[in-house]
C-alpha positions as CSV (number, residue, x, y, z in Angstrom):
1,X,-54.2,62.1,-22.1
2,X,-56.9,60.7,-24.3
3,X,-55.1,58.0,-26.3
4,X,-54.2,54.4,-25.8
5,X,-52.6,51.5,-27.6
6,X,-54.5,48.7,-29.2
7,X,-52.7,45.5,-28.2
8,X,-53.9,42.0,-29.1
9,X,-54.8,40.1,-26.0
10,X,-53.1,36.9,-27.1
11,X,-49.8,38.8,-27.2
12,X,-50.0,40.0,-23.6
13,X,-48.9,37.9,-20.7
14,X,-47.7,40.0,-17.8
15,X,-47.0,43.8,-18.1
16,X,-45.9,44.7,-14.7
17,X,-43.7,47.8,-14.2
18,X,-43.3,47.8,-10.4
19,X,-39.6,47.7,-10.0
20,X,-37.6,50.6,-8.6
21,X,-34.3,52.2,-9.3
22,X,-31.9,50.6,-6.9
23,X,-30.4,54.0,-6.0
24,X,-32.9,56.7,-6.5
25,X,-36.2,54.9,-5.9
26,X,-37.5,55.6,-9.4
27,X,-39.4,53.1,-11.6
28,X,-37.4,51.5,-14.4
29,X,-38.2,49.1,-17.2
30,X,-37.0,45.5,-17.6
31,X,-36.0,44.1,-20.9
32,X,-37.3,41.0,-22.5
33,X,-35.3,37.9,-21.5
34,X,-36.9,35.4,-23.9
35,X,-37.8,35.4,-27.6
36,X,-41.2,33.9,-26.9
37,X,-43.9,33.8,-24.1
38,X,-43.0,30.2,-23.4
39,X,-41.8,29.9,-19.7
40,X,-41.0,26.2,-19.6
41,X,-37.9,24.7,-21.2
42,X,-37.7,20.9,-21.4
43,X,-39.1,18.7,-18.6
44,X,-37.6,20.6,-15.7
45,X,-36.4,24.1,-16.6
46,X,-38.5,27.2,-16.3
47,X,-38.2,30.9,-15.7
48,X,-38.5,32.0,-12.1
49,X,-41.4,34.3,-11.7
50,X,-41.1,37.6,-9.9
51,X,-43.0,40.8,-9.6
52,X,-40.5,42.7,-11.8
53,X,-41.0,40.5,-14.9
54,X,-42.2,41.8,-18.2
55,X,-43.3,39.0,-20.5
56,X,-44.9,41.1,-23.2
57,X,-43.9,39.7,-26.6
58,X,-45.5,42.1,-28.9
59,X,-45.6,42.2,-32.7
60,X,-44.6,45.8,-33.7
61,X,-47.3,45.8,-36.3
62,X,-49.9,45.5,-33.5
63,X,-49.0,48.9,-32.1
64,X,-51.9,51.0,-33.3
65,X,-53.3,54.2,-31.9
66,X,-56.9,54.7,-30.9
67,X,-58.6,57.8,-29.3
68,X,-61.1,57.0,-26.5
69,X,-62.4,60.5,-27.0
70,X,-61.8,63.1,-29.8
71,X,-58.5,65.0,-29.3
72,X,-59.1,68.7,-28.7
73,X,-55.7,70.2,-28.1
74,X,-52.7,70.0,-30.5
75,X,-49.2,71.3,-30.0
76,X,-47.5,72.5,-33.3
77,X,-43.7,72.6,-33.2
78,X,-42.0,74.2,-36.2
79,X,-38.3,74.4,-37.2
80,X,-36.7,77.7,-36.1
81,X,-34.8,80.1,-38.3
82,X,-36.2,78.5,-41.5
83,X,-38.3,80.8,-43.8
84,X,-39.5,77.8,-45.9
85,X,-41.5,76.4,-42.9
86,X,-43.5,79.6,-42.3
87,X,-46.1,79.1,-45.1
88,X,-46.8,75.4,-44.2
89,X,-47.0,76.4,-40.6
90,X,-49.6,79.1,-41.3
91,X,-51.7,76.7,-43.5
92,X,-51.6,74.0,-40.9
93,X,-52.5,76.2,-37.9
94,X,-55.3,77.9,-39.8
95,X,-56.8,74.6,-41.0
96,X,-56.6,73.1,-37.5
97,X,-58.5,76.0,-36.0
98,X,-61.0,76.7,-38.7
99,X,-61.7,73.3,-40.1
100,X,-61.1,71.0,-37.1
101,X,-62.0,73.4,-34.3
102,X,-58.9,72.4,-32.3
103,X,-57.2,74.4,-29.6
104,X,-53.7,75.0,-30.9
105,X,-50.6,75.6,-28.8
106,X,-47.4,77.1,-30.1
107,X,-44.2,78.4,-28.4
108,X,-44.2,82.0,-27.4
109,X,-41.2,82.7,-29.6
110,X,-43.3,81.8,-32.7
111,X,-45.6,84.7,-31.9
112,X,-42.6,87.1,-31.8
113,X,-41.5,86.1,-35.3
114,X,-41.6,89.4,-37.4
115,X,-42.1,87.5,-40.6
116,X,-45.2,85.8,-39.2
117,X,-46.5,89.1,-37.8
118,X,-46.8,90.5,-41.3
119,X,-48.5,87.5,-42.8
120,X,-52.2,88.3,-43.5
121,X,-53.3,84.7,-43.1
122,X,-51.6,84.4,-39.7
123,X,-53.1,87.5,-38.3
124,X,-56.5,86.0,-38.8
125,X,-55.8,83.2,-36.3
126,X,-53.1,84.7,-34.2
127,X,-55.4,85.7,-31.3
128,X,-56.9,82.2,-31.2
129,X,-53.5,80.5,-30.5
130,X,-52.4,79.4,-27.0
131,X,-48.7,79.9,-26.1
132,X,-46.2,78.4,-23.7
133,X,-42.6,79.2,-22.7
134,X,-40.0,76.4,-22.6
135,X,-38.8,75.8,-19.1
136,X,-41.6,77.9,-17.5
137,X,-44.9,76.4,-18.5
138,X,-45.9,72.8,-17.8
139,X,-47.7,71.1,-20.7
140,X,-48.4,67.9,-18.9
141,X,-51.9,66.7,-19.4
142,X,-52.7,69.7,-21.6
143,X,-51.8,68.3,-25.0
144,X,-53.6,65.5,-26.8
145,X,-51.6,65.5,-30.0
146,X,-48.3,66.9,-31.4
147,X,-47.5,67.9,-34.9
148,X,-43.9,68.7,-35.9
149,X,-42.9,70.7,-39.0
150,X,-39.2,70.5,-39.8
151,X,-36.4,68.0,-39.3
152,X,-35.4,65.4,-36.7
153,X,-34.6,68.2,-34.2
154,X,-38.3,69.1,-33.9
155,X,-39.1,65.5,-32.6
156,X,-36.1,65.7,-30.2
157,X,-37.6,69.0,-28.9
158,X,-41.0,67.4,-28.4
159,X,-39.3,64.7,-26.4
160,X,-37.5,67.3,-24.3
161,X,-40.8,69.2,-23.5
162,X,-42.5,66.0,-22.2
163,X,-40.3,64.4,-19.6
164,X,-42.9,61.9,-18.6
165,X,-45.9,60.7,-20.8
166,X,-45.6,62.0,-24.3
167,X,-48.7,62.5,-26.6
168,X,-48.6,60.9,-30.0
169,X,-46.3,62.7,-32.4
170,X,-46.9,63.3,-36.1
171,X,-43.7,64.6,-37.9
172,X,-43.7,66.2,-41.3
173,X,-40.5,66.3,-43.3
174,X,-39.6,69.9,-43.9
175,X,-36.0,69.8,-42.7
176,X,-32.6,68.6,-43.9
177,X,-32.3,64.9,-43.2
178,X,-35.7,63.8,-42.0
179,X,-34.9,60.3,-40.7
180,X,-37.6,60.6,-38.0
181,X,-40.1,62.6,-40.0
182,X,-42.0,60.2,-42.4
183,X,-44.8,62.5,-43.5
184,X,-44.8,64.7,-46.6
185,X,-46.7,68.0,-46.3
186,X,-48.4,68.1,-49.7
187,X,-51.7,66.4,-48.6
188,X,-51.5,67.2,-44.9
189,X,-55.3,67.6,-44.6
190,X,-56.0,64.0,-45.5
191,X,-53.1,62.6,-43.4
192,X,-54.0,64.5,-40.2
193,X,-57.7,63.7,-40.6
194,X,-56.7,60.0,-41.0
195,X,-54.8,60.1,-37.7
196,X,-57.5,62.0,-35.9
197,X,-59.9,59.3,-37.0
198,X,-57.7,56.7,-35.3
199,X,-56.1,55.1,-38.4
200,X,-52.5,55.2,-37.4
201,X,-49.6,52.8,-36.7
202,X,-47.2,53.7,-33.9
203,X,-43.5,53.2,-33.3
204,X,-42.8,53.3,-29.6
205,X,-39.4,54.9,-29.5
206,X,-37.7,54.1,-26.2
207,X,-35.9,56.9,-24.2
208,X,-33.0,56.8,-21.8
209,X,-33.4,58.2,-18.3
210,X,-30.1,59.9,-17.4
211,X,-29.3,61.0,-13.8
212,X,-26.1,62.7,-12.7
213,X,-25.1,62.0,-9.1
214,X,-22.7,64.6,-7.7
215,X,-20.1,63.5,-5.2
216,X,-20.6,66.5,-2.9
217,X,-24.4,66.2,-3.1
218,X,-24.9,62.5,-2.2
219,X,-24.3,63.1,1.5
220,X,-25.3,66.8,1.8
221,X,-28.6,67.3,3.6
222,X,-29.5,70.5,1.6
223,X,-28.3,69.1,-1.8
224,X,-30.2,70.1,-4.9
225,X,-32.1,67.4,-6.8
226,X,-29.8,65.6,-9.2
227,X,-29.9,66.3,-13.0
228,X,-32.7,64.0,-14.3
229,X,-33.3,64.1,-18.1
230,X,-34.9,61.8,-20.6
231,X,-33.2,61.6,-24.0
232,X,-34.5,60.2,-27.3
233,X,-31.3,59.8,-29.2
234,X,-28.2,59.6,-27.0
235,X,-26.2,60.8,-24.0
236,X,-22.6,61.6,-24.9
237,X,-19.6,61.6,-22.6
238,X,-16.5,63.2,-24.0
239,X,-13.2,64.8,-23.1
240,X,-14.4,68.3,-23.8
241,X,-11.6,70.9,-24.3
242,X,-8.9,68.8,-22.8
243,X,-6.1,67.5,-25.0
244,X,-5.8,64.3,-23.0
245,X,-7.6,61.0,-23.6
246,X,-10.9,60.5,-21.8
247,X,-10.5,57.8,-19.1
248,X,-14.0,56.7,-18.2
249,X,-15.1,53.7,-16.2
250,X,-18.2,51.9,-17.4
251,X,-20.3,49.7,-15.1
252,X,-23.2,47.5,-16.0
253,X,-25.6,46.6,-13.1
254,X,-22.8,47.5,-10.6
255,X,-20.1,45.4,-12.4
256,X,-17.1,47.2,-13.9
257,X,-17.2,46.3,-17.6
258,X,-14.3,48.3,-19.0
259,X,-12.4,51.6,-18.9
260,X,-12.9,53.7,-22.0
261,X,-9.7,55.4,-23.3
262,X,-10.4,57.6,-26.2
263,X,-12.4,60.7,-27.2
264,X,-15.5,59.5,-25.3
265,X,-18.5,57.3,-25.2
266,X,-22.0,57.3,-26.7
267,X,-24.9,55.6,-25.0
268,X,-27.9,55.6,-27.3
269,X,-31.3,54.3,-27.8
270,X,-32.2,52.2,-30.9
271,X,-33.6,55.4,-32.4
272,X,-30.3,57.1,-31.7
273,X,-28.3,54.3,-33.3
274,X,-28.8,55.9,-36.7
275,X,-27.6,59.3,-35.4
276,X,-24.2,60.0,-33.8
277,X,-23.6,56.4,-33.0
278,X,-23.7,55.2,-36.6
279,X,-21.2,57.9,-37.5
280,X,-18.9,56.4,-34.9
281,X,-19.2,52.9,-36.4
282,X,-22.2,51.4,-34.5
283,X,-24.8,49.1,-36.0
284,X,-28.3,50.4,-36.8
285,X,-31.0,49.0,-34.6
286,X,-34.7,49.1,-35.3
287,X,-36.5,51.3,-32.8
288,X,-38.8,48.5,-31.7
289,X,-35.9,46.4,-30.4
290,X,-35.5,46.7,-26.6
291,X,-31.8,47.5,-26.3
292,X,-29.2,50.1,-25.3
293,X,-26.2,50.8,-27.7
294,X,-22.8,51.6,-26.2
295,X,-20.4,53.1,-28.7
296,X,-16.8,54.3,-28.1
297,X,-15.7,57.6,-29.8
298,X,-12.3,57.1,-31.4
299,X,-11.1,54.5,-28.9
300,X,-7.3,54.0,-28.5
301,X,-7.8,50.3,-29.0
302,X,-8.3,48.4,-32.3
303,X,-10.5,45.8,-30.5
304,X,-13.0,48.1,-28.8
305,X,-16.2,47.6,-30.9
306,X,-19.7,48.9,-30.1
307,X,-21.9,46.7,-28.0
308,X,-25.6,46.2,-27.5
309,X,-26.9,45.5,-24.0
310,X,-30.4,44.6,-22.8
311,X,-32.8,47.6,-22.3
312,X,-33.4,46.8,-18.6
313,X,-29.8,47.1,-17.3
314,X,-28.5,50.1,-15.5
315,X,-25.3,51.7,-16.8
316,X,-23.0,53.7,-14.5
317,X,-20.4,56.0,-16.1
318,X,-17.8,57.8,-14.0
319,X,-14.4,59.5,-14.5
320,X,-11.6,57.1,-13.6
321,X,-9.8,58.0,-10.4
322,X,-6.4,58.2,-12.2
323,X,-7.8,60.2,-15.2
324,X,-5.8,63.3,-16.1
325,X,-8.9,65.3,-16.9
326,X,-12.6,65.5,-16.2
327,X,-15.3,64.6,-18.7
328,X,-18.3,66.5,-20.3
329,X,-21.7,65.1,-20.8
330,X,-24.6,66.3,-23.1
331,X,-28.1,65.0,-23.5
332,X,-29.5,64.9,-27.1
333,X,-27.0,67.7,-27.8
334,X,-28.3,69.9,-25.0
335,X,-27.6,70.7,-21.3
336,X,-23.9,70.2,-21.6
337,X,-22.2,70.0,-18.2
338,X,-18.9,68.8,-16.6
339,X,-18.6,65.4,-15.0
340,X,-16.0,65.8,-12.2
341,X,-14.0,63.1,-10.4
342,X,-16.3,61.3,-8.0
343,X,-19.5,62.2,-10.0
344,X,-21.4,59.5,-11.8
345,X,-23.9,59.3,-14.6
346,X,-26.6,56.6,-14.3
347,X,-28.5,55.5,-17.4
348,X,-31.3,53.1,-17.9
349,X,-34.3,52.8,-20.2
350,X,-37.3,55.0,-19.3
351,X,-40.8,53.7,-18.9
352,X,-42.0,56.7,-21.0
353,X,-41.4,56.1,-24.8
354,X,-42.2,58.6,-27.6
355,X,-45.2,57.3,-29.6
356,X,-44.2,58.3,-33.1
357,X,-47.0,58.0,-35.7
358,X,-46.0,56.1,-38.8
359,X,-46.8,57.1,-42.4
360,X,-47.0,53.5,-43.5
361,X,-46.0,51.1,-40.7
362,X,-43.0,50.4,-38.4
363,X,-41.0,48.4,-40.8
364,X,-41.6,50.2,-44.1
365,X,-41.0,53.7,-42.6
366,X,-37.6,52.6,-41.1
367,X,-36.3,51.0,-44.2
368,X,-37.5,53.9,-46.4
369,X,-35.5,56.2,-44.1
370,X,-32.4,54.0,-44.3
371,X,-32.6,54.1,-48.1
372,X,-33.6,57.7,-48.7
373,X,-31.7,59.4,-45.9
374,X,-28.6,57.3,-45.4
375,X,-28.5,55.6,-48.8
376,X,-28.1,52.2,-47.0
377,X,-26.7,49.5,-49.3
378,X,-26.9,51.7,-52.4
379,X,-24.7,50.6,-55.3
380,X,-24.9,50.0,-59.0
381,X,-26.5,46.7,-59.9
382,X,-24.2,44.0,-61.3
383,X,-24.7,43.5,-65.0
384,X,-26.6,40.6,-66.4
385,X,-24.4,38.0,-68.2
386,X,-25.9,39.0,-71.6
387,X,-24.5,42.5,-71.2
388,X,-20.9,41.3,-70.5
389,X,-18.1,40.4,-72.9
390,X,-17.8,36.9,-74.4
391,X,-15.0,36.1,-71.9
392,X,-17.5,35.9,-69.0
393,X,-19.6,33.3,-70.8
394,X,-17.2,30.6,-69.9
395,X,-18.5,28.2,-67.2
396,X,-17.0,28.3,-63.7
397,X,-16.0,24.7,-64.3
398,X,-13.8,25.5,-67.3
399,X,-10.1,25.0,-66.8
400,X,-7.2,26.7,-68.6
401,X,-6.5,23.4,-70.4
402,X,-10.0,23.1,-71.7
403,X,-10.0,26.8,-72.9
404,X,-6.6,26.2,-74.7
405,X,-8.0,23.1,-76.3
406,X,-11.0,25.1,-77.5
407,X,-8.7,27.7,-79.0
408,X,-6.7,25.1,-80.9
409,X,-9.9,23.6,-82.5
410,X,-11.1,27.1,-83.5
411,X,-7.7,27.8,-85.1
């Protein structure tokens, strides 16, 4: 990979990611435990130092991309089964090859598209494209830069393709909602050139590492490796086709927190807080906040509200022993599988975020998406007093007696 983050030195203290998963010997992140880099509190109190601490208090506006050598390879992901994306795709690919002399990767299924095969502009560059097959070809360390054409699903697909370090992603809004795709395609040449020259702000979108531990595989010598997936939005545990309530036990760092009785549970990243979670009643969290959102789906309890926990904790989710049915789990809407009695799902924040390139900056992009896509706090403006009837001109200090006295004088 030939990219790095520019971080002001005065905002860095200790960035040490040497901890391990307590169960599966994998690295895991730790959340921030203080709102400032100050480590002493009063005359005597201070934070105990240890090798697993992360004391990086970073201003999101300081997250900017720089290339330590020019990017040479680019992966272009386009929305599938959408004719309106074909022409922009051809224009972009042709421009990248002919004007920027870049090596362009596309999925093999794109080459098999009959509509593209008959496009004269595409046939000119078709033989110069590199292809890959999802699940068969490894793109690790082959891609410098990713461009997505479509909706939020294209960014989720990019996250799925890179289960470790992810190249910077530039997402163009050519889909339906477009909450995660801040760029418009009209002047793509100028915008892509600007990014390639290193003028780009980044939003580091945290991901969740999800590992399924099977009861019958924990002790077996010839057991298959457990399911290990990184998700950008959320992992969902639900009751599947069963008519019974889900009965799911939720643990936090080994402590039983609660049992979920309802349709299921959503464990989401801050990025995923504006997806399925917000539809289930959760709050919306800025993607730069280090946190994990836990949201019940239709809980059979009026007091069960969504909660936010530190990003560094480990969640364990399992089917309660006395549950009438099993549960089903899906990862960013994919890889749906059954969670049986005795199985467990372990979730923690991954050390590999998705570096999403901003059209403006981390704050402006997010609030623009809230307003344009979700119509956050949209309502008609209250009228100015001059536009109201004479009745509203009375002072809030007026009493009924004073108003009656005024009416008597007028009469």
